[in-house]
One Martini backbone bead per residue (centre of mass of N, CA, C, O) as a GRO file, in nm:
protein
  406
    1UNK     BB    1   6.959   9.668  10.144
    2UNK     BB    2   7.151   9.551  10.366
    3UNK     BB    3   7.306   9.356  10.174
    4UNK     BB    4   7.436   9.592  10.012
    5UNK     BB    5   7.594   9.705  10.279
    6UNK     BB    6   7.788   9.478  10.381
    7UNK     BB    7   8.078   9.573  10.252
    8UNK     BB    8   8.044   9.849  10.453
    9UNK     BB    9   8.001   9.789  10.754
   10UNK     BB   10   8.282   9.853  10.890
   11UNK     BB   11   8.308  10.141  10.780
   12UNK     BB   12   8.048  10.256  10.901
   13UNK     BB   13   8.112  10.192  11.202
   14UNK     BB   14   8.373  10.353  11.210
   15UNK     BB   15   8.268  10.626  11.117
   16UNK     BB   16   8.053  10.657  11.336
   17UNK     BB   17   8.267  10.656  11.573
   18UNK     BB   18   8.424  10.907  11.474
   19UNK     BB   19   8.190  11.108  11.468
   20UNK     BB   20   8.117  11.079  11.764
   21UNK     BB   21   8.396  11.152  11.874
   22UNK     BB   22   8.408  11.435  11.741
   23UNK     BB   23   8.155  11.553  11.887
   24UNK     BB   24   8.260  11.508  12.170
   25UNK     BB   25   8.512  11.676  12.147
   26UNK     BB   26   8.358  11.954  12.085
   27UNK     BB   27   8.139  11.949  12.321
   28UNK     BB   28   8.343  11.774  12.540
   29UNK     BB   29   8.669  11.809  12.608
   30UNK     BB   30   8.712  11.706  12.890
   31UNK     BB   31   8.592  11.412  12.847
   32UNK     BB   32   8.765  11.345  12.590
   33UNK     BB   33   9.046  11.351  12.735
   34UNK     BB   34   8.976  11.079  12.903
   35UNK     BB   35   8.978  10.881  12.639
   36UNK     BB   36   9.275  10.847  12.547
   37UNK     BB   37   9.361  10.573  12.687
   38UNK     BB   38   9.176  10.391  12.523
   39UNK     BB   39   9.307  10.453  12.245
   40UNK     BB   40   9.599  10.381  12.322
   41UNK     BB   41   9.555  10.084  12.380
   42UNK     BB   42   9.470  10.007  12.094
   43UNK     BB   43   9.737  10.106  11.949
   44UNK     BB   44   9.924   9.919  12.115
   45UNK     BB   45   9.814   9.653  12.010
   46UNK     BB   46   9.898   9.708  11.716
   47UNK     BB   47  10.194   9.754  11.771
   48UNK     BB   48  10.255   9.468  11.895
   49UNK     BB   49  10.164   9.314  11.609
   50UNK     BB   50  10.326   9.440  11.359
   51UNK     BB   51  10.586   9.263  11.338
   52UNK     BB   52  10.457   8.975  11.298
   53UNK     BB   53  10.269   9.052  11.070
   54UNK     BB   54  10.475   9.136  10.857
   55UNK     BB   55  10.692   8.918  10.862
   56UNK     BB   56  10.518   8.664  10.823
   57UNK     BB   57  10.353   8.745  10.570
   58UNK     BB   58  10.589   8.790  10.381
   59UNK     BB   59  10.736   8.526  10.411
   60UNK     BB   60  10.502   8.339  10.340
   61UNK     BB   61  10.439   8.454  10.047
   62UNK     BB   62  10.725   8.407   9.923
   63UNK     BB   63  10.771   8.103   9.999
   64UNK     BB   64  10.524   8.011   9.803
   65UNK     BB   65  10.669   8.125   9.536
   66UNK     BB   66  10.774   7.868   9.328
   67UNK     BB   67  10.737   8.010   9.029
   68UNK     BB   68  10.975   8.204   8.985
   69UNK     BB   69  11.160   8.015   8.816
   70UNK     BB   70  10.951   7.899   8.597
   71UNK     BB   71  10.825   8.220   8.557
   72UNK     BB   72  11.025   8.451   8.511
   73UNK     BB   73  10.919   8.659   8.296
   74UNK     BB   74  10.629   8.696   8.405
   75UNK     BB   75  10.699   8.772   8.692
   76UNK     BB   76  10.868   9.024   8.619
   77UNK     BB   77  10.629   9.176   8.478
   78UNK     BB   78  10.447   9.188   8.722
   79UNK     BB   79  10.635   9.363   8.898
   80UNK     BB   80  10.687   9.594   8.707
   81UNK     BB   81  10.394   9.681   8.654
   82UNK     BB   82  10.319   9.721   8.955
   83UNK     BB   83  10.524   9.952   9.009
   84UNK     BB   84  10.442  10.148   8.783
   85UNK     BB   85  10.127  10.145   8.886
   86UNK     BB   86  10.230  10.298   9.155
   87UNK     BB   87  10.387  10.549   9.060
   88UNK     BB   88  10.190  10.719   8.887
   89UNK     BB   89   9.955  10.778   9.103
   90UNK     BB   90  10.133  10.886   9.328
   91UNK     BB   91  10.267  11.123   9.174
   92UNK     BB   92   9.998  11.256   9.072
   93UNK     BB   93   9.868  11.311   9.361
   94UNK     BB   94  10.087  11.482   9.469
   95UNK     BB   95  10.079  11.706   9.265
   96UNK     BB   96   9.782  11.777   9.314
   97UNK     BB   97   9.803  11.834   9.625
   98UNK     BB   98  10.006  12.058   9.616
   99UNK     BB   99   9.846  12.252   9.432
  100UNK     BB  100   9.581  12.251   9.613
  101UNK     BB  101   9.580  12.206   9.918
  102UNK     BB  102   9.379  12.076  10.154
  103UNK     BB  103   9.419  12.278  10.392
  104UNK     BB  104   9.420  12.588  10.337
  105UNK     BB  105   9.590  12.687  10.614
  106UNK     BB  106   9.522  12.455  10.807
  107UNK     BB  107   9.630  12.404  11.144
  108UNK     BB  108   9.744  12.154  11.357
  109UNK     BB  109   9.766  12.058  11.710
  110UNK     BB  110   9.989  11.832  11.839
  111UNK     BB  111  10.137  11.690  12.117
  112UNK     BB  112  10.333  11.561  11.929
  113UNK     BB  113  10.623  11.536  11.785
  114UNK     BB  114  10.776  11.575  11.468
  115UNK     BB  115  11.041  11.434  11.252
  116UNK     BB  116  10.949  11.507  10.993
  117UNK     BB  117  11.111  11.727  10.770
  118UNK     BB  118  11.407  11.801  10.927
  119UNK     BB  119  11.660  11.663  10.758
  120UNK     BB  120  11.720  11.361  10.935
  121UNK     BB  121  11.693  11.158  10.730
  122UNK     BB  122  11.791  10.800  10.711
  123UNK     BB  123  11.795  10.569  10.485
  124UNK     BB  124  11.977  10.343  10.602
  125UNK     BB  125  11.808  10.329  10.879
  126UNK     BB  126  11.532  10.252  10.741
  127UNK     BB  127  11.643   9.967  10.584
  128UNK     BB  128  11.829   9.930  10.847
  129UNK     BB  129  12.019   9.758  11.099
  130UNK     BB  130  12.278   9.710  11.364
  131UNK     BB  131  12.064   9.497  11.471
  132UNK     BB  132  11.845   9.235  11.529
  133UNK     BB  133  11.671   9.380  11.754
  134UNK     BB  134  11.563   9.617  11.557
  135UNK     BB  135  11.338   9.412  11.421
  136UNK     BB  136  11.136   9.462  11.695
  137UNK     BB  137  11.064   9.747  11.574
  138UNK     BB  138  10.824   9.961  11.438
  139UNK     BB  139  11.041  10.188  11.343
  140UNK     BB  140  11.158   9.935  11.138
  141UNK     BB  141  10.964   9.848  10.890
  142UNK     BB  142  11.157   9.845  10.637
  143UNK     BB  143  11.351   9.641  10.751
  144UNK     BB  144  11.148   9.415  10.797
  145UNK     BB  145  11.073   9.377  10.502
  146UNK     BB  146  11.348   9.323  10.383
  147UNK     BB  147  11.416   9.071  10.558
  148UNK     BB  148  11.158   8.910  10.479
  149UNK     BB  149  11.224   8.881  10.184
  150UNK     BB  150  11.495   8.732  10.213
  151UNK     BB  151  11.378   8.500  10.385
  152UNK     BB  152  11.164   8.404  10.174
  153UNK     BB  153  11.361   8.324   9.959
  154UNK     BB  154  11.538   8.125  10.128
  155UNK     BB  155  11.298   7.935  10.177
  156UNK     BB  156  11.232   7.875   9.872
  157UNK     BB  157  11.545   7.759   9.834
  158UNK     BB  158  11.530   7.501  10.066
  159UNK     BB  159  11.333   7.297   9.993
  160UNK     BB  160  11.214   7.087  10.223
  161UNK     BB  161  11.287   7.274  10.458
  162UNK     BB  162  11.125   7.516  10.346
  163UNK     BB  163  10.841   7.380  10.334
  164UNK     BB  164  10.817   7.346  10.641
  165UNK     BB  165  10.845   7.639  10.713
  166UNK     BB  166  10.609   7.747  10.535
  167UNK     BB  167  10.396   7.598  10.693
  168UNK     BB  168  10.441   7.723  10.970
  169UNK     BB  169  10.399   8.015  10.876
  170UNK     BB  170  10.105   7.983  10.789
  171UNK     BB  171  10.002   7.907  11.073
  172UNK     BB  172  10.098   8.162  11.215
  173UNK     BB  173   9.945   8.359  11.033
  174UNK     BB  174   9.662   8.265  11.120
  175UNK     BB  175   9.689   8.342  11.414
  176UNK     BB  176   9.749   8.645  11.373
  177UNK     BB  177   9.479   8.701  11.234
  178UNK     BB  178   9.313   8.644  11.485
  179UNK     BB  179   9.426   8.852  11.665
  180UNK     BB  180   9.346   9.098  11.488
  181UNK     BB  181   9.043   9.041  11.505
  182UNK     BB  182   9.017   9.085  11.800
  183UNK     BB  183   9.118   9.372  11.818
  184UNK     BB  184   8.905   9.492  11.589
  185UNK     BB  185   8.649   9.480  11.774
  186UNK     BB  186   8.759   9.766  11.923
  187UNK     BB  187   8.805   9.995  11.701
  188UNK     BB  188   8.563  10.195  11.744
  189UNK     BB  189   8.639  10.263  12.041
  190UNK     BB  190   8.943  10.339  12.015
  191UNK     BB  191   8.925  10.551  11.779
  192UNK     BB  192   8.701  10.719  11.891
  193UNK     BB  193   8.847  10.811  12.140
  194UNK     BB  194   9.101  10.933  12.016
  195UNK     BB  195   8.959  11.135  11.828
  196UNK     BB  196   8.814  11.290  12.054
  197UNK     BB  197   9.079  11.391  12.189
  198UNK     BB  198   9.188  11.538  11.944
  199UNK     BB  199   8.926  11.731  11.885
  200UNK     BB  200   8.926  11.895  12.158
  201UNK     BB  201   9.178  12.100  12.034
  202UNK     BB  202   9.021  12.177  11.768
  203UNK     BB  203   8.926  12.309  11.477
  204UNK     BB  204   8.655  12.295  11.262
  205UNK     BB  205   8.825  12.332  10.994
  206UNK     BB  206   8.926  12.038  10.959
  207UNK     BB  207   8.670  11.929  10.817
  208UNK     BB  208   8.732  12.062  10.533
  209UNK     BB  209   8.994  11.902  10.474
  210UNK     BB  210   8.852  11.636  10.439
  211UNK     BB  211   8.657  11.712  10.214
  212UNK     BB  212   8.876  11.806  10.009
  213UNK     BB  213   9.035  11.542   9.998
  214UNK     BB  214   8.809  11.350   9.907
  215UNK     BB  215   8.732  11.504   9.650
  216UNK     BB  216   9.007  11.494   9.516
  217UNK     BB  217   9.020  11.183   9.495
  218UNK     BB  218   8.766  11.139   9.326
  219UNK     BB  219   8.859  11.305   9.088
  220UNK     BB  220   9.124  11.151   9.032
  221UNK     BB  221   8.994  10.874   8.986
  222UNK     BB  222   8.834  10.938   8.732
  223UNK     BB  223   9.075  11.032   8.561
  224UNK     BB  224   9.245  10.769   8.596
  225UNK     BB  225   9.048  10.565   8.497
  226UNK     BB  226   9.042  10.672   8.207
  227UNK     BB  227   9.334  10.750   8.120
  228UNK     BB  228   9.485  10.506   8.233
  229UNK     BB  229   9.331  10.289   8.069
  230UNK     BB  230   9.396  10.401   7.793
  231UNK     BB  231   9.709  10.378   7.819
  232UNK     BB  232   9.739  10.078   7.901
  233UNK     BB  233   9.575   9.943   7.663
  234UNK     BB  234   9.753  10.065   7.445
  235UNK     BB  235  10.011   9.920   7.532
  236UNK     BB  236   9.864   9.625   7.514
  237UNK     BB  237   9.733   9.692   7.177
  238UNK     BB  238   9.609   9.950   7.122
  239UNK     BB  239   9.304  10.018   6.991
  240UNK     BB  240   9.185   9.726   7.021
  241UNK     BB  241   9.241   9.709   7.328
  242UNK     BB  242   9.068   9.941   7.410
  243UNK     BB  243   8.795   9.838   7.310
  244UNK     BB  244   8.801   9.568   7.467
  245UNK     BB  245   8.814   9.693   7.749
  246UNK     BB  246   8.546   9.874   7.749
  247UNK     BB  247   8.355   9.610   7.697
  248UNK     BB  248   8.469   9.473   8.000
  249UNK     BB  249   8.487   9.700   8.253
  250UNK     BB  250   8.217   9.733   8.403
  251UNK     BB  251   8.160   9.486   8.576
  252UNK     BB  252   8.424   9.503   8.757
  253UNK     BB  253   8.368   9.796   8.853
  254UNK     BB  254   8.094   9.744   8.999
  255UNK     BB  255   8.193   9.526   9.186
  256UNK     BB  256   8.414   9.681   9.333
  257UNK     BB  257   8.213   9.895   9.452
  258UNK     BB  258   8.031   9.675   9.605
  259UNK     BB  259   8.276   9.510   9.766
  260UNK     BB  260   8.565   9.639   9.836
  261UNK     BB  261   8.717   9.384   9.665
  262UNK     BB  262   8.948   9.226   9.489
  263UNK     BB  263   8.895   8.939   9.563
  264UNK     BB  264   8.583   8.938   9.528
  265UNK     BB  265   8.629   9.022   9.205
  266UNK     BB  266   8.796   8.799   9.069
  267UNK     BB  267   8.584   8.630   8.893
  268UNK     BB  268   8.514   8.879   8.713
  269UNK     BB  269   8.801   8.940   8.617
  270UNK     BB  270   8.853   8.670   8.476
  271UNK     BB  271   8.626   8.684   8.277
  272UNK     BB  272   8.703   8.959   8.143
  273UNK     BB  273   8.987   8.859   8.044
  274UNK     BB  274   8.872   8.638   7.858
  275UNK     BB  275   8.680   8.825   7.689
  276UNK     BB  276   8.937   8.991   7.575
  277UNK     BB  277   9.150   8.749   7.473
  278UNK     BB  278   9.334   8.656   7.680
  279UNK     BB  279   9.545   8.446   7.758
  280UNK     BB  280   9.477   8.205   7.979
  281UNK     BB  281   9.757   8.156   8.100
  282UNK     BB  282   9.797   8.450   8.172
  283UNK     BB  283   9.550   8.484   8.354
  284UNK     BB  284   9.609   8.239   8.564
  285UNK     BB  285   9.874   8.382   8.661
  286UNK     BB  286   9.834   8.701   8.690
  287UNK     BB  287   9.571   8.783   8.831
  288UNK     BB  288   9.618   8.657   9.122
  289UNK     BB  289   9.874   8.835   9.165
  290UNK     BB  290   9.767   9.122   9.103
  291UNK     BB  291   9.564   9.138   9.343
  292UNK     BB  292   9.824   9.171   9.547
  293UNK     BB  293  10.029   9.370   9.376
  294UNK     BB  294   9.817   9.553   9.207
  295UNK     BB  295   9.776   9.870   9.389
  296UNK     BB  296   9.716  10.174   9.292
  297UNK     BB  297   9.500  10.275   9.496
  298UNK     BB  298   9.687  10.248   9.744
  299UNK     BB  299   9.912  10.434   9.647
  300UNK     BB  300   9.728  10.684   9.614
  301UNK     BB  301   9.627  10.709   9.916
  302UNK     BB  302   9.906  10.713  10.056
  303UNK     BB  303  10.004  10.974   9.929
  304UNK     BB  304   9.772  11.157  10.018
  305UNK     BB  305   9.814  11.119  10.326
  306UNK     BB  306  10.084  11.253  10.340
  307UNK     BB  307  10.023  11.526  10.232
  308UNK     BB  308   9.795  11.593  10.429
  309UNK     BB  309   9.959  11.574  10.704
  310UNK     BB  310  10.167  11.781  10.626
  311UNK     BB  311   9.969  12.017  10.573
  312UNK     BB  312   9.822  12.016  10.865
  313UNK     BB  313  10.116  12.037  11.018
  314UNK     BB  314  10.311  12.242  10.860
  315UNK     BB  315  10.499  12.070  10.678
  316UNK     BB  316  10.756  12.022  10.476
  317UNK     BB  317  10.762  11.916  10.126
  318UNK     BB  318  11.017  11.761  10.038
  319UNK     BB  319  11.219  11.586   9.837
  320UNK     BB  320  11.273  11.362  10.046
  321UNK     BB  321  10.974  11.310  10.111
  322UNK     BB  322  10.882  11.227   9.838
  323UNK     BB  323  11.055  10.973   9.796
  324UNK     BB  324  10.942  10.836  10.050
  325UNK     BB  325  10.650  10.839   9.963
  326UNK     BB  326  10.693  10.655   9.724
  327UNK     BB  327  10.801  10.412   9.878
  328UNK     BB  328  10.545  10.379  10.060
  329UNK     BB  329  10.341  10.345   9.821
  330UNK     BB  330  10.470  10.091   9.690
  331UNK     BB  331  10.467   9.912   9.951
  332UNK     BB  332  10.166   9.935  10.002
  333UNK     BB  333  10.078   9.795   9.731
  334UNK     BB  334  10.270   9.528   9.727
  335UNK     BB  335  10.268   9.456  10.050
  336UNK     BB  336  10.071   9.582  10.257
  337UNK     BB  337   9.807   9.549  10.079
  338UNK     BB  338   9.865   9.207  10.095
  339UNK     BB  339   9.793   9.197  10.386
  340UNK     BB  340   9.603   9.000  10.562
  341UNK     BB  341   9.426   9.176  10.802
  342UNK     BB  342   9.595   9.467  10.796
  343UNK     BB  343   9.461   9.673  10.969
  344UNK     BB  344   9.603   9.991  10.958
  345UNK     BB  345   9.891   9.944  10.842
  346UNK     BB  346   9.918  10.193  10.655
  347UNK     BB  347   9.907  10.407  10.885
  348UNK     BB  348  10.138  10.298  11.055
  349UNK     BB  349  10.351  10.305  10.843
  350UNK     BB  350  10.348  10.614  10.795
  351UNK     BB  351  10.399  10.706  11.096
  352UNK     BB  352  10.658  10.547  11.167
  353UNK     BB  353  10.841  10.629  10.927
  354UNK     BB  354  10.789  10.961  10.955
  355UNK     BB  355  10.754  11.048  11.253
  356UNK     BB  356  10.458  11.064  11.360
  357UNK     BB  357  10.188  11.126  11.524
  358UNK     BB  358   9.939  10.916  11.650
  359UNK     BB  359   9.691  11.117  11.598
  360UNK     BB  360   9.704  11.066  11.275
  361UNK     BB  361   9.549  10.795  11.238
  362UNK     BB  362   9.246  10.860  11.243
  363UNK     BB  363   9.263  11.051  11.002
  364UNK     BB  364   9.353  10.839  10.796
  365UNK     BB  365   9.120  10.645  10.831
  366UNK     BB  366   8.901  10.829  10.724
  367UNK     BB  367   9.010  10.841  10.435
  368UNK     BB  368   9.032  10.528  10.381
  369UNK     BB  369   8.730  10.451  10.425
  370UNK     BB  370   8.599  10.649  10.208
  371UNK     BB  371   8.816  10.546   9.963
  372UNK     BB  372   8.789  10.232   9.920
  373UNK     BB  373   8.625  10.201   9.663
  374UNK     BB  374   8.793  10.365   9.450
  375UNK     BB  375   9.052  10.206   9.505
  376UNK     BB  376   8.945   9.938   9.411
  377UNK     BB  377   8.875  10.013   9.126
  378UNK     BB  378   9.165  10.057   9.040
  379UNK     BB  379   9.284   9.787   9.107
  380UNK     BB  380   9.102   9.612   8.920
  381UNK     BB  381   9.109   9.745   8.634
  382UNK     BB  382   9.436   9.742   8.622
  383UNK     BB  383   9.460   9.432   8.598
  384UNK     BB  384   9.371   9.420   8.307
  385UNK     BB  385   9.584   9.598   8.189
  386UNK     BB  386   9.828   9.432   8.288
  387UNK     BB  387   9.756   9.174   8.126
  388UNK     BB  388   9.791   9.306   7.852
  389UNK     BB  389  10.096   9.381   7.888
  390UNK     BB  390  10.199   9.102   7.949
  391UNK     BB  391  10.111   8.961   7.691
  392UNK     BB  392  10.272   9.137   7.492
  393UNK     BB  393  10.567   9.071   7.623
  394UNK     BB  394  10.527   8.755   7.642
  395UNK     BB  395  10.315   8.641   7.460
  396UNK     BB  396  10.052   8.472   7.324
  397UNK     BB  397  10.239   8.192   7.267
  398UNK     BB  398  10.304   8.123   7.543
  399UNK     BB  399  10.423   7.823   7.706
  400UNK     BB  400  10.332   7.793   8.025
  401UNK     BB  401  10.257   7.496   8.059
  402UNK     BB  402  10.541   7.386   8.012
  403UNK     BB  403  10.677   7.531   8.241
  404UNK     BB  404  10.499   7.422   8.475
  405UNK     BB  405  10.572   7.110   8.408
  406UNK     BB  406  10.896   7.140   8.475
   0.00000   0.00000   0.00000
């Protein structure tokens, strides 16, 4: 039994710590308030590593993608399909959440003021800075990602010099991942303490907002799993492709729920794709890349987190916020979600980009931890659909082996 729970071990420990922290916050607010510095130290440790984590991970990943030139059309299709498969669930869950409103009138009062939704968002300042030094601030995470992408492409185009730098970046990235692993050892204590201090001054009605939000996501996941898969597989080859998909989708679906890992499900996903009759060369090229790039479940939960936190903070979800939420969701799916070991990076990305109070982070972590399994299910299953679509538009007889040999 315990072996079956192993994939959920870290999530169970973290959720247990947050529950204990919440109970302490409600039962003994005075003591809970004293725990706030412990939680703040943990969050500050994450904030301090966020810039090198994002910049090095993105640069390293892109710098290693040397097949971009040789597999131009297929690579372009992979990126286009991944972006579209992030936009659709993100927009859908935002519409669902706005209609349903998970807060249902419950408003929480956090100590820090929030800048988001004030009408003062400057898109230019969000994606760029007027000084290189600005790239060393977690407040400019979008600008960091943009410059890291440009730098990664430049490294990949720099021949032997680029290869040497890419190797160094990979080594640095490994060191940073170890730093993150060390920090994450105290995550239950840090987040539990911070959440305890946050709950010390809140009404118990906030617990119902979590329940409503999570149930809404589960319902949306089931709907999108069925209807989305039908739609995508139909695009990939009509009715025959739909039938082929459903004959082979169960095994990777169950594995995804059991492992909570797209990468851990990769062998099963590859086998299912081959059993579906997808060109093996398309499978070998697209599926491993889609595992890192095509994360519709990540986009879906990122969008829901944004609507949730705006709702419980009583902040207006304006058109400007909607487009920014879509951008954050897409980047979370394609870039942030693919950063290995970047635990809580999505929550930090949301909070820092939207100018939200740091007290929101443990709340978003709760939603993310509980919805991890269904989000992984969407990621994995729609990788198969994406491969069907890529095969259709790239062509079944595409001689990718000749392209790779060139």
